[in-house]
C-alpha positions as a Markdown table, in Angstrom:
| # | Residue | x | y | z |
|---|---|---|---|---|
| 1 | Met | -45.0 | -14.1 | 102.9 |
| 2 | Lys | -43.4 | -15.2 | 100.4 |
| 3 | Gln | -40.2 | -13.6 | 101.4 |
| 4 | Arg | -40.7 | -15.1 | 105.1 |
| 5 | Ile | -40.8 | -18.3 | 103.3 |
| 6 | Met | -37.7 | -17.8 | 101.2 |
| 7 | Ile | -35.2 | -16.5 | 104.2 |
| 8 | Leu | -36.7 | -19.5 | 106.5 |
| 9 | Phe | -36.1 | -21.6 | 103.9 |
| 10 | Leu | -32.3 | -20.4 | 103.5 |
| 11 | Leu | -32.0 | -20.4 | 106.8 |
| 12 | Ile | -32.9 | -24.2 | 107.2 |
| 13 | Gly | -30.7 | -24.9 | 104.2 |
| 14 | Val | -27.6 | -22.9 | 105.4 |
| 15 | His | -27.9 | -25.1 | 108.8 |
| 16 | Leu | -28.4 | -28.3 | 107.1 |
| 17 | Leu | -25.3 | -27.3 | 105.4 |
| 18 | Asn | -23.2 | -27.4 | 108.2 |
| 19 | Gly | -24.5 | -30.2 | 110.2 |
| 20 | Tyr | -24.0 | -31.8 | 106.8 |
| 21 | Lys | -20.1 | -30.7 | 106.3 |
| 22 | Asn | -19.9 | -32.2 | 110.2 |
| 23 | Gln | -21.1 | -35.5 | 109.5 |
| 24 | Thr | -19.0 | -35.6 | 105.9 |
| 25 | Ile | -15.8 | -34.7 | 108.3 |
| 26 | Asp | -16.7 | -37.6 | 110.7 |
| 27 | Asn | -17.6 | -39.6 | 108.1 |
| 28 | Thr | -14.2 | -39.6 | 106.0 |
| 29 | Val | -12.5 | -40.1 | 109.7 |
| 30 | Gln | -14.0 | -42.5 | 110.1 |
| 31 | Leu | -13.9 | -44.6 | 107.1 |
| 32 | Leu | -10.2 | -43.9 | 106.8 |
| 33 | Thr | -9.2 | -45.2 | 110.1 |
| 34 | Asn | -12.0 | -47.5 | 111.4 |
| 35 | Gly | -10.5 | -47.0 | 114.8 |
| 36 | Ser | -6.9 | -47.8 | 113.7 |
| 37 | Thr | -3.7 | -45.8 | 113.4 |
| 38 | Val | -2.8 | -48.1 | 110.1 |
| 39 | Ile | -4.7 | -46.4 | 107.0 |
| 40 | Gln | -5.1 | -48.6 | 103.7 |
| 41 | Lys | -8.6 | -48.3 | 102.1 |
| 42 | Ala | -9.5 | -48.6 | 99.0 |
| 43 | Phe | -12.8 | -47.0 | 97.2 |
| 44 | Phe | -14.4 | -47.4 | 93.7 |
| 45 | Cys | -16.1 | -45.7 | 90.8 |
| 46 | Pro | -18.2 | -45.1 | 90.0 |
| 47 | Glu | -20.8 | -46.7 | 92.5 |
| 48 | Gln | -18.9 | -44.3 | 95.3 |
| 49 | Gly | -17.5 | -41.7 | 93.0 |
| 50 | Val | -19.8 | -38.8 | 95.5 |
| 51 | Leu | -18.2 | -40.5 | 99.0 |
| 52 | Ile | -14.5 | -40.2 | 97.5 |
| 53 | Arg | -15.2 | -36.9 | 96.0 |
| 54 | Asp | -16.2 | -35.7 | 99.8 |
| 55 | Ile | -12.9 | -37.4 | 101.6 |
| 56 | Leu | -10.8 | -35.5 | 98.9 |
| 57 | Val | -12.7 | -32.1 | 99.5 |
| 58 | Asp | -12.2 | -32.8 | 103.6 |
| 59 | Leu | -8.2 | -33.7 | 102.7 |
| 60 | Ile | -7.8 | -31.0 | 100.6 |
| 61 | Leu | -9.4 | -28.3 | 103.2 |
| 62 | Ser | -7.7 | -29.9 | 106.5 |
| 63 | Ser | -4.1 | -30.4 | 104.8 |
| 64 | His | -1.0 | -28.2 | 105.8 |
| 65 | Glu | 0.8 | -28.6 | 102.5 |
| 66 | Ile | -0.7 | -31.1 | 99.0 |
| 67 | Cys | 1.3 | -32.3 | 96.1 |
| 68 | Gly | 0.8 | -34.3 | 93.7 |
| 69 | Ala | 0.3 | -35.1 | 89.9 |
| 70 | Ala | -2.1 | -35.7 | 87.6 |
| 71 | Tyr | -3.6 | -36.3 | 84.0 |
| 72 | Arg | -6.6 | -34.3 | 84.3 |
| 73 | Leu | -8.1 | -32.0 | 87.0 |
| 74 | Thr | -11.8 | -31.1 | 85.3 |
| 75 | Asp | -13.7 | -31.9 | 88.4 |
| 76 | His | -15.3 | -28.7 | 89.8 |
| 77 | Thr | -15.6 | -29.2 | 93.6 |
| 78 | Leu | -12.0 | -30.5 | 93.8 |
| 79 | Ile | -10.9 | -27.1 | 91.4 |
| 80 | Asp | -13.2 | -25.1 | 93.7 |
| 81 | Ala | -11.8 | -27.3 | 97.4 |
| 82 | Leu | -8.0 | -26.7 | 95.9 |
| 83 | Ile | -8.7 | -22.5 | 95.7 |
| 84 | Glu | -10.4 | -22.9 | 99.2 |
| 85 | Ala | -7.5 | -24.4 | 100.8 |
| 86 | Gln | -4.8 | -22.1 | 98.9 |
| 87 | Lys | -6.8 | -19.1 | 100.1 |
| 88 | Arg | -6.8 | -20.3 | 103.7 |
| 89 | Gly | -2.8 | -20.8 | 103.5 |
| 90 | Thr | -2.1 | -24.6 | 102.2 |
| 91 | Arg | 0.4 | -24.7 | 99.7 |
| 92 | Ile | -0.1 | -26.6 | 96.8 |
| 93 | Arg | 1.9 | -27.7 | 93.9 |
| 94 | Leu | 1.1 | -30.2 | 90.8 |
| 95 | Val | 1.6 | -31.5 | 88.2 |
| 96 | Leu | -0.2 | -32.1 | 85.2 |
| 97 | Asp | -0.1 | -33.4 | 81.6 |
| 98 | Pro | -0.1 | -30.6 | 78.8 |
| 99 | Gly | -3.7 | -31.3 | 77.4 |
| 100 | Ala | -4.8 | -30.6 | 81.0 |
| 101 | Leu | -4.9 | -27.1 | 79.7 |
| 102 | Asp | -7.2 | -27.7 | 77.4 |
| 103 | Ala | -9.3 | -29.9 | 79.4 |
| 104 | Ser | -9.9 | -27.7 | 81.7 |
| 105 | Lys | -9.9 | -23.7 | 81.4 |
| 106 | Arg | -10.1 | -23.7 | 85.1 |
| 107 | Ile | -6.3 | -24.6 | 85.8 |
| 108 | Phe | -6.2 | -20.9 | 84.8 |
| 109 | Glu | -7.7 | -20.3 | 87.4 |
| 110 | Leu | -5.6 | -22.6 | 90.2 |
| 111 | Val | -2.6 | -20.4 | 89.0 |
| 112 | Glu | -4.0 | -17.1 | 89.8 |
| 113 | Ala | -5.1 | -17.9 | 92.8 |
| 114 | Gly | -1.6 | -18.9 | 93.6 |
| 115 | Ile | -1.3 | -22.4 | 93.3 |
| 116 | Glu | 1.9 | -23.7 | 91.9 |
| 117 | Ile | 1.2 | -25.9 | 88.7 |
| 118 | Ala | 3.5 | -27.6 | 86.5 |
| 119 | Ile | 2.9 | -29.0 | 82.9 |
| 120 | Lys | 5.2 | -32.5 | 82.3 |
| 121 | Met | 6.8 | -31.1 | 79.0 |
| 122 | Thr | 8.2 | -33.7 | 76.7 |
| 123 | Arg | 10.2 | -33.5 | 73.3 |
| 124 | Gly | 9.5 | -35.5 | 70.8 |
| 125 | Phe | 7.3 | -38.1 | 71.3 |
| 126 | Gln | 4.6 | -36.9 | 74.3 |
| 127 | Pro | 3.9 | -39.5 | 76.2 |
| 128 | Leu | 0.9 | -38.7 | 78.7 |
| 129 | Met | 2.0 | -37.4 | 82.5 |
| 130 | His | -0.1 | -40.3 | 83.4 |
| 131 | His | 0.6 | -40.4 | 87.3 |
| 132 | Lys | -2.2 | -40.1 | 89.4 |
| 133 | Phe | -1.5 | -39.2 | 93.5 |
| 134 | Leu | -1.7 | -36.5 | 95.8 |
| 135 | Val | 0.3 | -36.1 | 99.0 |
| 136 | Phe | -1.8 | -34.2 | 102.0 |
| 137 | Thr | 0.8 | -33.1 | 104.5 |
| 138 | Gln | -0.5 | -33.1 | 108.0 |
| 139 | Val | -4.0 | -33.7 | 108.0 |
| 140 | Ser | -5.6 | -31.8 | 110.9 |
| 141 | Ile | -9.1 | -34.1 | 110.7 |
| 142 | Leu | -6.5 | -36.9 | 111.1 |
| 143 | Gly | -4.2 | -36.3 | 113.7 |
| 144 | Asn | -1.7 | -34.3 | 111.6 |
| 145 | Cys | -0.4 | -37.3 | 109.9 |
| 146 | Asp | 0.2 | -37.9 | 106.2 |
| 147 | Ile | -1.6 | -39.1 | 103.1 |
| 148 | Leu | -1.0 | -40.8 | 100.5 |
| 149 | Val | -3.9 | -41.3 | 97.5 |
| 150 | Ser | -3.2 | -42.5 | 94.5 |
| 151 | Gly | -5.1 | -44.9 | 92.4 |
| 152 | Ser | -6.5 | -45.3 | 88.4 |
| 153 | Met | -8.9 | -42.5 | 88.9 |
| 154 | Asn | -8.5 | -39.1 | 87.4 |
| 155 | Leu | -9.6 | -35.8 | 88.8 |
| 156 | Thr | -12.4 | -35.2 | 86.8 |
| 157 | His | -16.1 | -35.8 | 86.5 |
| 158 | Met | -15.9 | -39.3 | 84.1 |
| 159 | Gly | -13.4 | -40.1 | 87.0 |
| 160 | Leu | -15.5 | -40.2 | 89.9 |
| 161 | Tyr | -19.1 | -40.5 | 88.4 |
| 162 | Lys | -18.6 | -42.3 | 85.3 |
| 163 | Asn | -15.7 | -44.8 | 84.8 |
| 164 | Cys | -14.8 | -47.5 | 86.3 |
| 165 | Glu | -11.5 | -46.6 | 88.7 |
| 166 | Asn | -10.2 | -47.1 | 91.8 |
| 167 | Ile | -8.4 | -44.7 | 94.8 |
| 168 | Leu | -6.8 | -46.3 | 97.4 |
| 169 | Phe | -5.7 | -44.1 | 100.6 |
| 170 | Phe | -2.4 | -44.9 | 102.9 |
| 171 | Asn | -0.3 | -43.3 | 105.9 |
| 172 | Asp | 2.8 | -45.6 | 105.2 |
| 173 | Gln | 5.6 | -42.9 | 105.7 |
| 174 | Gln | 7.9 | -44.9 | 104.3 |
| 175 | Leu | 5.6 | -45.2 | 100.7 |
| 176 | Ile | 4.7 | -41.5 | 101.1 |
| 177 | Ala | 8.4 | -40.3 | 101.0 |
| 178 | Gln | 8.8 | -42.5 | 97.7 |
| 179 | Tyr | 6.6 | -39.5 | 95.9 |
| 180 | Arg | 7.9 | -36.5 | 97.7 |
């Protein structure tokens, strides 16, 4: 009897998760576009951290190519999504600060998965590689448009759920071209 209940519970859970994923994709499209072809949206952490994470995962998993730069990348959900996207054939190129190697050993998992990681090295005084942006190319859930994401938020647990941060989403092609 316990086994039947567990199996039923697992099946219900899988069904709910699949429904949840479809809801988040629909939610992402609605939140970013609001029926318009122009995307200019701002979100704020920590209040909207889970929402931001879900939007980023949807963009990661529906992009043809991703390039970007970040001071740190430690959020496990985002790392898992990047690895999954790479397995699906998405080309991913990231530039990180040297401290990212100390902050998360999962960076090596990204490299092992085939994601192109460059570490910004400098001589003498070492300023931080403090950019925080991602360019998503040909986002299928948004009609194959390109999206720029930038702001103060690090791609970390602290950035999403603890710190007061902002993140901006744009589809202005002239602006995006400056980041490529």
